[in-house]
Each structure stands twice: as structure tokens, then as C-alpha cells.
LOGUNU-751341 format. One record per residue: residue in one letter; x, y, z of N, C-alpha, C in turn; residue number from 1. Coordinates in pm, 1 decimal. Layout:
residues N
+---+----------+----------+----------+----------+----------+----------+----------+----------+----------+-----+
| r |     n.px |     n.py |     n.pz |    ca.px |    ca.py |    ca.pz |     c.px |     c.py |     c.pz |   k |
+---+----------+----------+----------+----------+----------+----------+----------+----------+----------+-----+
| A |        X |        Y |        Z |        X |        Y |        Z |        X |        Y |        Z | NUM |
...
+---+----------+----------+----------+----------+----------+----------+----------+----------+----------+-----+
This chain:
residues 88
+---+----------+----------+----------+----------+----------+----------+----------+----------+----------+-----+
| r |     n.px |     n.py |     n.pz |    ca.px |    ca.py |    ca.pz |     c.px |     c.py |     c.pz |   k |
+---+----------+----------+----------+----------+----------+----------+----------+----------+----------+-----+
| M |  -1955.4 |  -1523.4 |    439.9 |  -1881.5 |  -1419.4 |    510.9 |  -1920.4 |  -1282.7 |    456.8 |   1 |
| T |  -1944.2 |  -1189.4 |    547.5 |  -1981.5 |  -1054.3 |    508.3 |  -1856.3 |   -968.8 |    492.8 |   2 |
| V |  -1846.1 |   -899.4 |    380.7 |  -1736.0 |   -805.7 |    358.2 |  -1793.5 |   -664.9 |    364.6 |   3 |
| R |  -1727.2 |   -579.2 |    443.5 |  -1772.5 |   -441.3 |    459.8 |  -1659.3 |   -345.2 |    423.8 |   4 |
| L |  -1696.4 |   -232.5 |    363.7 |  -1602.0 |   -124.5 |    341.7 |  -1659.2 |     -2.2 |    412.8 |   5 |
| K |  -1586.8 |     47.3 |    511.4 |  -1628.2 |    167.9 |    583.2 |  -1546.2 |    284.3 |    529.9 |   6 |
| D |  -1617.3 |    387.4 |    486.9 |  -1554.9 |    507.8 |    431.5 |  -1570.9 |    619.2 |    534.5 |   7 |
| F |  -1461.1 |    650.6 |    603.1 |  -1463.5 |    759.3 |    701.8 |  -1433.4 |    889.6 |    629.1 |   8 |
| Y |  -1525.6 |    985.1 |    639.8 |  -1514.4 |   1109.0 |    563.0 |  -1573.6 |   1224.3 |    643.7 |   9 |
| A |  -1559.2 |   1345.0 |    588.9 |  -1627.2 |   1463.5 |    642.6 |  -1665.3 |   1551.3 |    524.2 |  10 |
| D |  -1771.1 |   1629.5 |    542.0 |  -1818.4 |   1714.9 |    432.8 |  -1713.7 |   1817.5 |    389.8 |  11 |
| W |  -1628.9 |   1860.3 |    482.1 |  -1529.0 |   1963.5 |    452.1 |  -1400.7 |   1905.4 |    393.0 |  12 |
| C |  -1393.3 |   1773.6 |    376.1 |  -1269.5 |   1706.0 |    332.7 |  -1263.4 |   1697.5 |    180.6 |  13 |
| G |  -1175.6 |   1777.6 |    119.6 |  -1160.2 |   1777.5 |    -25.9 |  -1119.3 |   1642.5 |    -83.1 |  14 |
| P |  -1014.0 |   1578.0 |    -27.2 |   -971.9 |   1446.9 |    -79.3 |  -1084.1 |   1341.7 |    -70.8 |  15 |
| C |  -1173.1 |   1355.7 |     27.0 |  -1285.7 |   1261.5 |     38.6 |  -1374.3 |   1270.8 |    -85.2 |  16 |
| K |  -1397.1 |   1394.4 |   -131.7 |  -1479.7 |   1414.2 |   -250.3 |  -1411.1 |   1356.6 |   -374.1 |  17 |
| T |  -1278.2 |   1363.7 |   -378.3 |  -1201.2 |   1306.5 |   -488.8 |  -1222.3 |   1155.7 |   -494.0 |  18 |
| Q |  -1234.2 |   1094.9 |   -378.2 |  -1244.3 |    949.0 |   -370.8 |  -1385.7 |    897.5 |   -396.9 |  19 |
| D |  -1487.5 |    981.7 |   -375.8 |  -1625.7 |    936.4 |   -389.4 |  -1655.7 |    862.7 |   -520.7 |  20 |
| P |  -1614.0 |    915.3 |   -637.9 |  -1647.9 |    844.8 |   -762.9 |  -1588.1 |    703.5 |   -768.5 |  21 |
| I |  -1468.6 |    685.8 |   -713.5 |  -1404.6 |    552.9 |   -711.4 |  -1490.9 |    457.1 |   -630.1 |  22 |
| L |  -1535.6 |    502.9 |   -512.9 |  -1617.4 |    417.5 |   -426.1 |  -1753.4 |    388.7 |   -489.3 |  23 |
| E |  -1808.9 |    486.2 |   -558.6 |  -1938.7 |    464.9 |   -623.6 |  -1928.0 |    358.1 |   -732.1 |  24 |
| E |  -1818.0 |    359.8 |   -808.5 |  -1795.7 |    256.5 |   -910.5 |  -1784.0 |    119.4 |   -845.3 |  25 |
| L |  -1705.7 |    112.2 |   -738.3 |  -1686.5 |    -16.2 |   -670.2 |  -1818.6 |    -67.2 |   -613.8 |  26 |
| E |  -1897.7 |     22.7 |   -558.7 |  -2025.4 |    -18.2 |   -501.2 |  -2116.3 |    -77.0 |   -609.0 |  27 |
| A |  -2109.0 |    -20.8 |   -729.6 |  -2188.5 |    -72.9 |   -841.1 |  -2139.1 |   -211.1 |   -884.0 |  28 |
| D |  -2007.8 |   -233.7 |   -873.9 |  -1948.2 |   -359.1 |   -921.3 |  -1950.4 |   -470.5 |   -816.5 |  29 |
| Y |  -1956.9 |   -434.6 |   -689.7 |  -1951.5 |   -534.8 |   -583.0 |  -2081.2 |   -531.1 |   -502.1 |  30 |
| A |  -2183.5 |   -594.2 |   -556.9 |  -2314.3 |   -591.4 |   -492.3 |  -2314.0 |   -665.3 |   -358.7 |  31 |
| D |  -2220.6 |   -759.5 |   -341.7 |  -2217.5 |   -840.9 |   -219.7 |  -2140.9 |   -773.8 |   -105.5 |  32 |
| V |  -2082.0 |   -658.6 |   -131.5 |  -2006.7 |   -586.7 |    -28.2 |  -2095.4 |   -478.5 |     32.6 |  33 |
| E |  -2090.9 |   -467.2 |    165.5 |  -2165.3 |   -360.6 |    233.9 |  -2078.2 |   -235.4 |    238.0 |  34 |
| F |  -2124.5 |   -129.3 |    172.8 |  -2053.4 |     -2.1 |    174.7 |  -2119.4 |     88.1 |    276.9 |  35 |
| E |  -2038.9 |    144.7 |    365.4 |  -2093.7 |    230.0 |    470.0 |  -2011.4 |    358.1 |    477.3 |  36 |
| K |  -2079.9 |    471.7 |    465.8 |  -2012.8 |    600.7 |    481.3 |  -2027.9 |    644.7 |    626.7 |  37 |
| V |  -1916.4 |    681.8 |    688.2 |  -1918.0 |    724.8 |    828.0 |  -1868.9 |    869.1 |    833.5 |  38 |
| D |  -1960.6 |    960.8 |    866.1 |  -1925.1 |   1102.4 |    880.0 |  -1860.8 |   1120.1 |   1017.5 |  39 |
| V |  -1730.7 |   1149.1 |   1018.5 |  -1658.6 |   1154.6 |   1146.3 |  -1708.4 |   1267.6 |   1236.3 |  40 |
| D |  -1767.4 |   1370.9 |   1178.0 |  -1821.3 |   1479.3 |   1260.4 |  -1946.0 |   1433.1 |   1336.3 |  41 |
| D |  -2024.1 |   1344.5 |   1273.4 |  -2146.7 |   1294.7 |   1336.6 |  -2122.7 |   1170.9 |   1422.3 |  42 |
| E |  -2021.7 |   1092.6 |   1386.2 |  -2000.6 |    962.8 |   1451.3 |  -1857.5 |    950.9 |   1503.1 |  43 |
| Q |  -1822.2 |   1042.5 |   1592.3 |  -1685.6 |   1043.7 |   1645.0 |  -1651.9 |    916.2 |   1721.3 |  44 |
| D |  -1752.8 |    856.9 |   1787.9 |  -1726.7 |    734.9 |   1863.3 |  -1684.8 |    620.7 |   1771.6 |  45 |
| V |  -1748.0 |    610.6 |   1654.3 |  -1711.3 |    506.2 |   1558.7 |  -1571.0 |    533.2 |   1504.2 |  46 |
| A |  -1542.8 |    659.6 |   1472.5 |  -1409.7 |    696.1 |   1423.4 |  -1303.6 |    662.2 |   1527.2 |  47 |
| N |  -1333.0 |    689.0 |   1654.2 |  -1236.9 |    657.3 |   1760.2 |  -1218.8 |    506.7 |   1775.2 |  48 |
| E |  -1327.7 |    432.8 |   1764.2 |  -1321.1 |    287.6 |   1775.5 |  -1225.8 |    229.8 |   1670.5 |  49 |
| Y |  -1228.0 |    288.3 |   1549.7 |  -1142.2 |    241.6 |   1441.1 |  -1009.9 |    318.8 |   1434.7 |  50 |
| Q |   -986.0 |    403.6 |   1532.8 |   -861.7 |    481.7 |   1542.5 |   -834.0 |    561.3 |   1415.1 |  51 |
| V |   -938.8 |    627.2 |   1365.6 |   -925.5 |    709.9 |   1245.6 |   -865.9 |    843.6 |   1286.1 |  52 |
| R |   -752.4 |    877.6 |   1226.7 |   -682.5 |   1002.7 |   1259.1 |   -674.9 |   1098.2 |   1139.9 |  53 |
| S |   -687.5 |   1043.8 |   1018.2 |   -678.8 |   1126.2 |    897.1 |   -792.6 |   1088.0 |    803.8 |  54 |
| L |   -826.7 |   1181.5 |    714.7 |   -934.2 |   1156.7 |    618.3 |   -881.5 |   1172.1 |    476.6 |  55 |
| P |   -937.7 |   1098.9 |    382.2 |  -1029.5 |    987.4 |    405.9 |   -956.1 |    864.6 |    458.9 |  56 |
| T |  -1025.2 |    784.3 |    536.6 |   -974.5 |    653.6 |    577.9 |  -1076.5 |    549.3 |    535.2 |  57 |
| L |  -1026.8 |    444.5 |    470.3 |  -1112.6 |    332.4 |    432.5 |  -1072.6 |    211.7 |    515.0 |  58 |
| I |  -1171.7 |    141.6 |    566.4 |  -1147.5 |     17.7 |    639.9 |  -1220.2 |    -93.1 |    565.2 |  59 |
| V |  -1146.0 |   -197.5 |    527.3 |  -1207.3 |   -316.3 |    468.1 |  -1204.2 |   -423.6 |    575.3 |  60 |
| E |  -1321.9 |   -478.2 |    607.1 |  -1327.4 |   -579.9 |    711.0 |  -1423.1 |   -691.0 |    671.5 |  61 |
| N |  -1404.1 |   -804.7 |    737.4 |  -1497.8 |   -915.4 |    720.6 |  -1529.2 |   -969.7 |    859.5 |  62 |
| D |  -1592.1 |  -1086.0 |    866.5 |  -1636.2 |  -1138.6 |    995.7 |  -1518.3 |  -1166.1 |   1090.2 |  63 |
| D |  -1397.8 |  -1180.4 |   1034.8 |  -1279.2 |  -1206.7 |   1116.9 |  -1213.9 |  -1079.5 |   1169.2 |  64 |
| G |  -1256.4 |   -963.4 |   1118.2 |  -1197.4 |   -837.3 |   1162.8 |  -1146.4 |   -755.2 |   1046.1 |  65 |
| I |  -1058.1 |   -660.6 |   1076.7 |  -1006.3 |   -568.3 |    975.0 |   -906.2 |   -640.6 |    885.0 |  66 |
| V |   -929.0 |   -630.9 |    755.1 |   -841.6 |   -693.2 |    656.0 |   -739.6 |   -591.6 |    605.2 |  67 |
| D |   -785.6 |   -468.6 |    583.7 |   -695.5 |   -365.8 |    531.8 |   -747.2 |   -228.5 |    569.6 |  68 |
| R |   -654.2 |   -133.0 |    570.8 |   -685.9 |      5.2 |    606.6 |   -608.5 |     94.2 |    510.8 |  69 |
| F |   -677.5 |    193.3 |    456.1 |   -614.1 |    288.8 |    364.9 |   -636.2 |    429.3 |    418.3 |  70 |
| V |   -530.5 |    508.6 |    419.0 |   -540.3 |    647.4 |    462.9 |   -502.2 |    735.2 |    344.4 |  71 |
| G |   -587.1 |    834.4 |    316.5 |   -564.3 |    919.8 |    200.3 |   -640.0 |    865.2 |     81.0 |  72 |
| V |   -638.6 |    940.1 |    -28.0 |   -709.0 |    897.2 |   -148.8 |   -643.6 |    769.3 |   -199.2 |  73 |
| T |   -724.2 |    667.1 |   -219.8 |   -674.2 |    535.1 |   -256.7 |   -729.1 |    495.6 |   -392.8 |  74 |
| Q |   -643.6 |    438.5 |   -475.8 |   -684.4 |    400.9 |   -610.6 |   -770.3 |    274.9 |   -609.3 |  75 |
| R |   -852.3 |    263.1 |   -711.2 |   -946.1 |    152.4 |   -722.4 |   -876.5 |     16.2 |   -711.4 |  76 |
| E |   -762.6 |      0.5 |   -777.2 |   -694.7 |   -128.9 |   -780.5 |   -659.1 |   -175.1 |   -638.9 |  77 |
| D |   -611.9 |    -82.0 |   -555.9 |   -571.9 |   -117.4 |   -419.7 |   -694.1 |   -158.3 |   -336.5 |  78 |
| I |   -802.2 |    -84.3 |   -352.7 |   -924.0 |   -116.2 |   -277.7 |   -978.4 |   -251.2 |   -323.3 |  79 |
| E |   -976.3 |   -272.1 |   -455.4 |  -1027.9 |   -397.9 |   -509.3 |   -950.3 |   -518.1 |   -456.0 |  80 |
| S |   -819.3 |   -506.5 |   -450.6 |   -741.8 |   -622.0 |   -403.9 |   -771.2 |   -648.7 |   -256.7 |  81 |
| A |   -796.1 |   -543.3 |   -177.1 |   -832.6 |   -561.9 |    -36.2 |   -969.6 |   -628.4 |    -23.3 |  82 |
| L |  -1064.1 |   -587.3 |   -108.5 |  -1197.7 |   -648.2 |   -105.6 |  -1188.4 |   -797.5 |   -140.0 |  83 |
| Q |  -1105.3 |   -829.9 |   -238.1 |  -1090.4 |   -969.4 |   -277.2 |  -1021.6 |  -1050.0 |   -166.9 |  84 |
| K |   -922.3 |   -988.5 |   -104.6 |   -853.2 |  -1054.5 |      6.7 |   -950.5 |  -1081.3 |    122.3 |  85 |
| A |  -1049.3 |   -992.1 |    137.5 |  -1147.9 |  -1007.0 |    244.9 |  -1254.7 |  -1110.9 |    211.2 |  86 |
| G |  -1259.9 |  -1152.2 |     83.5 |  -1355.4 |  -1255.1 |     45.1 |  -1467.4 |  -1208.0 |    -45.5 |  87 |
| A |  -1454.1 |  -1088.1 |   -101.8 |  -1559.1 |  -1036.7 |   -192.0 |  -1548.9 |  -1104.5 |   -328.2 |  88 |
+---+----------+----------+----------+----------+----------+----------+----------+----------+----------+-----+
């Protein structure tokens, strides 16, 4: 099963920059998870598909669909438990 984490962000979003180091650590620790950054200014259709209304928004999904969604700066522990729940 493939586990994906989609990070919806924008260059002008301060809280997104706060979250970047957390995601970089997780990406280093979870080699089997696909990390994808989605710039909402460039990819509005993808943001709309996932009903992203606030930034940052993280979506954790697997082959069965969305497992968890976080809005706002999210701590590593919460993201990790969602990744594990998704099968990482």
C-alpha cells in the first residue's frame, strides 16, 4: 500500500515555512512515504479537489483514500500517528 502526504502551501504563507522543517525531518525518517508539496497558487485545481481552504493543509492518504487531514501548523507526533494509521 502506498502512503502519501500532500503538503498544500504557498510561498507567501508564514505558517507553511514554520512547518517545513517538521516535514523535512519526517521525509528523512519515512523513506517509504511519498511526500508531495502542492503550491496552491500553481495548482488550484488540486487544492479544490481536496477542498483546501486554509494553509498549511496536510493530507495523509493511502490507496483507500484520505486517512487524515490537518489544517494549520501540525506537530510531528500528530503527523506521525496519521502516517502510521495509513500504513507507513
